[in-house]
C-alpha positions in Angstrom: 106.8 58.7 196.1 109.2 60.9 194.2 111.7 58.1 194.1 109.1 55.7 192.7 108.1 58.1 190.0 111.8 58.6 189.0 112.3 54.9 188.9 109.2 54.5 186.7 110.5 57.1 184.2 113.9 55.4 184.2 112.3 52.0 183.6 110.4 53.4 180.6 113.6 54.8 179.1 115.4 51.5 179.7 112.5 49.7 178.1 112.9 51.7 174.9 116.7 51.2 174.8 116.6 47.5 175.5 113.9 46.9 172.9 115.8 48.7 170.2 118.8 46.5 171.0 116.6 43.4 171.2 113.8 42.3 168.8 112.7 45.8 167.6 114.2 48.3 165.3 113.4 52.0 164.7 110.7 52.4 162.0 108.2 55.2 162.0 104.9 53.8 160.7 103.2 57.1 160.1 106.2 58.5 158.3 106.1 55.5 155.9 102.5 56.3 154.8 101.7 57.6 151.3 98.9 60.0 150.2 95.6 58.2 150.5 96.8 55.9 153.3 94.8 55.7 156.5 96.0 54.5 159.9 94.1 53.1 162.9 94.7 52.0 166.4 92.9 48.8 167.4 92.7 48.5 171.2 92.1 44.8 172.1 90.7 43.7 175.5 89.7 40.4 177.0 86.5 42.2 178.0 84.1 42.2 181.0 80.4 42.0 181.6 80.7 44.3 184.6 79.6 47.8 183.5 81.3 49.8 186.3 84.7 48.2 185.9 84.5 48.5 182.1 83.9 52.2 182.5 86.9 52.6 184.8 89.3 50.4 182.8 88.5 49.6 179.2 86.5 52.7 178.4 89.0 54.9 180.2 92.1 53.6 178.4 90.3 53.8 175.0 89.5 57.4 175.8 93.1 58.0 176.8 94.4 56.4 173.6 92.0 58.4 171.5 93.3 61.6 173.1 97.0 60.6 172.8 96.8 59.5 169.1 94.4 62.0 167.4 96.0 61.1 164.1 94.7 57.5 164.4 91.2 56.1 164.1 90.4 54.4 167.3 88.6 51.0 167.3 88.2 48.3 169.9 87.8 44.5 170.0 87.2 41.9 172.7 88.8 38.4 172.8 86.5 36.5 175.2 83.8 34.6 173.3 81.9 34.1 176.5 81.9 37.7 177.4 80.9 38.8 173.9 78.1 36.3 173.9 76.7 37.5 177.2 77.0 41.2 176.2 75.2 40.4 173.0 72.1 39.3 175.0 72.1 42.8 176.5 72.3 44.5 173.1 76.0 45.2 173.3 78.0 44.0 170.3 81.8 43.8 170.5 83.8 42.5 167.6 86.6 40.1 168.0 90.1 41.1 166.6 89.6 39.4 163.2 86.2 41.0 162.7 87.6 44.4 163.7 90.5 44.0 161.3 88.2 43.0 158.4 86.0 46.0 159.1 89.0 48.3 159.1 90.0 46.9 155.7 86.5 47.5 154.4 86.7 51.1 155.7 89.8 51.7 153.7 92.5 51.6 156.4 95.9 50.6 155.2 98.0 50.7 158.4 97.0 49.3 161.7 98.6 49.3 165.2 97.1 46.7 167.6 97.6 47.3 171.3 96.1 44.9 173.8 95.6 45.3 177.5 96.8 41.8 178.2 99.1 41.4 181.3 101.5 38.8 180.0 102.7 37.3 176.7 100.4 34.3 177.2 97.8 32.4 175.2 95.7 35.6 174.6 98.6 37.3 173.0 99.4 34.2 170.9 95.9 34.2 169.6 96.0 37.9 168.9 99.2 37.7 167.0 97.8 34.8 164.9 94.7 36.8 164.0 96.9 39.7 163.0 99.2 37.5 160.9 96.3 35.8 159.1 94.9 39.1 158.0 98.1 41.1 157.5 97.9 40.7 153.7 94.8 43.0 153.7 96.9 46.0 154.8 100.2 47.6 153.9 101.3 47.1 157.5 100.0 45.7 160.8 102.0 46.0 164.0 101.1 44.4 167.4 102.2 46.1 170.6 103.5 44.2 173.6 101.5 43.3 176.8 102.0 45.0 180.1 104.8 42.6 181.2 107.1 42.1 178.2 110.5 43.3 179.5 112.3 43.5 182.7 111.9 47.3 182.6 108.1 46.7 182.3 108.2 44.6 185.5 110.3 47.3 187.3 107.8 49.9 186.4 104.8 47.9 187.5 106.4 47.0 190.8 107.1 50.7 191.5 103.5 51.7 190.7 101.9 49.0 192.9 104.3 49.6 195.7 103.0 53.2 195.8 99.5 51.9 196.4 100.3 49.7 199.4 97.8 49.9 202.3 99.1 51.4 205.5 99.4 48.1 207.3 99.4 44.4 206.5 100.6 42.3 203.5 99.5 42.5 199.9 98.6 39.5 197.8 98.4 40.2 194.1 96.2 37.6 192.4 96.8 37.0 188.7 94.8 34.8 186.4 97.8 32.5 185.5 98.3 30.3 182.6 99.6 26.8 181.7 102.3 28.1 179.4 105.9 29.1 180.4 104.7 32.7 180.4 103.3 32.1 183.9 106.9 32.8 185.0 106.0 36.5 184.5 104.1 36.4 187.8 107.0 34.8 189.6 109.3 37.5 188.2 107.0 40.2 189.8 107.0 38.4 193.1 110.8 38.0 193.1 111.3 41.7 192.1 109.1 43.0 194.9 111.3 41.2 197.4 114.5 42.2 195.6 113.5 45.8 196.2 112.8 45.1 199.9 109.0 45.0 199.7 108.8 41.6 201.5 105.2 42.1 202.3 104.1 41.8 198.7 103.3 38.4 197.4 101.9 37.1 194.1 99.6 34.1 193.5 97.6 32.9 190.5 94.3 31.2 190.0 95.4 28.9 187.2 99.2 29.0 187.1 102.3 29.5 189.2 102.9 30.9 191.8 99.9 28.9 193.3 97.7 29.7 196.3 99.8 27.3 198.3 103.0 29.0 197.3 101.7 32.4 198.3 100.3 31.0 201.6 103.7 29.5 202.6 105.2 33.0 202.1 102.6 34.7 204.2 103.2 32.2 207.0 106.9 32.5 206.7 106.6 36.3 207.1 104.3 35.9 210.0 101.6 38.0 208.4 98.4 38.7 210.3 96.5 41.0 207.9 96.2 40.6 204.2 94.8 42.7 201.4 93.9 40.8 198.2 94.3 42.8 195.0 93.4 41.6 191.5 96.5 41.5 189.3 94.2 41.7 186.2 93.3 44.6 184.0 89.6 44.5 185.1 88.1 43.4 188.4 85.4 41.1 186.9 84.3 37.6 187.4 87.6 36.3 188.8 87.9 39.2 191.2 84.3 38.9 192.4 84.3 35.1 192.8 87.7 33.5 192.9 89.4 36.4 194.8 86.7 38.0 196.9 85.1 34.7 197.9 87.3 31.6 197.4 90.7 33.1 198.3 89.3 35.3 201.0 87.5 32.4 202.7 90.6 30.2 202.4 92.8 32.8 204.0 90.3 33.5 206.7 90.3 29.7 207.6 94.1 30.0 208.0 93.5 32.7 210.6 94.3 35.9 208.5 92.3 39.1 208.7 91.5 39.6 205.0 90.6 42.8 203.0 89.8 42.8 199.3 90.6 45.7 197.0 88.2 45.4 194.1 90.3 47.4 191.7 91.6 46.2 188.4 95.1 47.3 187.2 93.4 49.2 184.4 91.9 51.6 186.9 95.4 52.9 187.8 96.3 55.9 185.6 100.0 55.0 185.7 99.3 51.4 184.4 97.1 52.9 181.6 100.1 55.1 180.7 102.4 52.0 180.4 100.0 50.5 177.8 99.9 53.8 176.0 103.7 53.9 176.0 103.7 50.5 174.4 101.4 51.7 171.7 103.6 54.8 171.2 106.7 52.6 171.0 105.2 50.2 168.4 104.3 53.2 166.2 107.9 54.1 166.1 109.4 50.6 165.9 108.8 47.3 164.2 109.4 43.9 165.5 112.3 42.1 163.7 111.5 38.7 162.3 113.7 36.2 164.1 115.1 34.7 160.8 116.0 38.2 159.6 117.8 38.9 162.9 119.7 35.6 162.7 120.7 36.2 159.1 122.0 39.7 160.0 123.9 38.4 163.0 125.5 35.7 160.9 126.5 38.2 158.2 128.1 40.5 160.7 130.2 37.6 162.0 131.4 36.5 158.6 
């Protein structure tokens, strides 16, 4: 356990160093503010209609962010239109990112840091970045933090955290949502990294991307696994966990002869995972993302 914790701390340190050398540059947002300016942190979640998992994940990380950044006004937004619509019928209103940003502007906030609880740099992050860019003119500065898996160091940290939660026996199958974009490779990276560290009884599959169920199944059979624990590789254990994982994937594996357990626990319930997201928010407070054209121009000038 001590080795895993040390590895995690090293990974966070490497993340900061690698990002400063990559597409981020040091820039303290709070230090740039003038008298009368106001700063806010907008936590953005896909959302869930499951009250218990929301309490243990979304509400928990919001509370941790509020405690970590007392100098920032804490607001939240959801991105799933379906979830927001269902919650509204129960009297629970959650704004989307654009609505939350417009309200922050109306409330006089001049600087906004946006941190999502997305797992990968997929379509949800693309949509969020577009929302932020479309309303950036309303503020002096808007910064968007990175998802859980953005760098190799992020993946190393996540692998270390999850390895420490392994059941006493059997194999673990992490089930992600998946996507149709190239960012589905993030799941394959995690699968590969587990095995590179010698954790050959960890496998990754996705519901709507790659690695597929069939890919994961082939690995289980190759490893001659007998018992499997299915674990959501998602921030919350909501609809996908309750239906696709706990029912469809479980039944499919049982038909293949495996003894199957299901751990109904979203990644967001793990304190160490929450801390990684908080670290990403802390990082973006102190760094700004460099525009690719700015970076290319600087590189060319240095070579001339």
